[in-house]
Residue, then its C-alpha position, 0 to 999 in steps of 0.5 A: x653611298x651604295x654598298x651593295x645591290x641585292x636581288x630577289x630572295x637575298x637577305x638583309x638585317x641578318x646581323x640582328x640575329x647575332x645581337x648586333x645593332x643595325x649596320x646600314x640602312x636599306x633603300x629599294x630602287x623598286x617595289x619590294x616585299x619583305x618578311x620581318x621576323x621579330x628576334x624573340x620569335x626567331x629565338x623561340x623557333x630555334x629553341x623549339x627546333x635546335x637542329x634547324x636553328x643550327x643550320x640557319x646559323x651555319x648558313x648565316x655564317x657562310x653568308x657573312x663570310x662571303x660578304x666579308x670576302x667581297x668587302x675585303x676584295x673591294x678594300x684591296x682594290x681601293x688601296x692598291x698603288 
């Protein structure tokens, strides 16, 4: 089941930064390039640059909140009588 379509520059796997397990699999319809940041490297980076780490987590919260709003809207549409 296709849950979302992402465009270039969009983020996947962001929940791993919160310590969660994978929530979904990702498949590409075309050739893509990805950057993987090992969680330990990310943790070390945020310890070394805490203000940048806070900004990343703020942006992550905004991203997840937006995705949650969209998911809630889809559930509302599917459950409307």
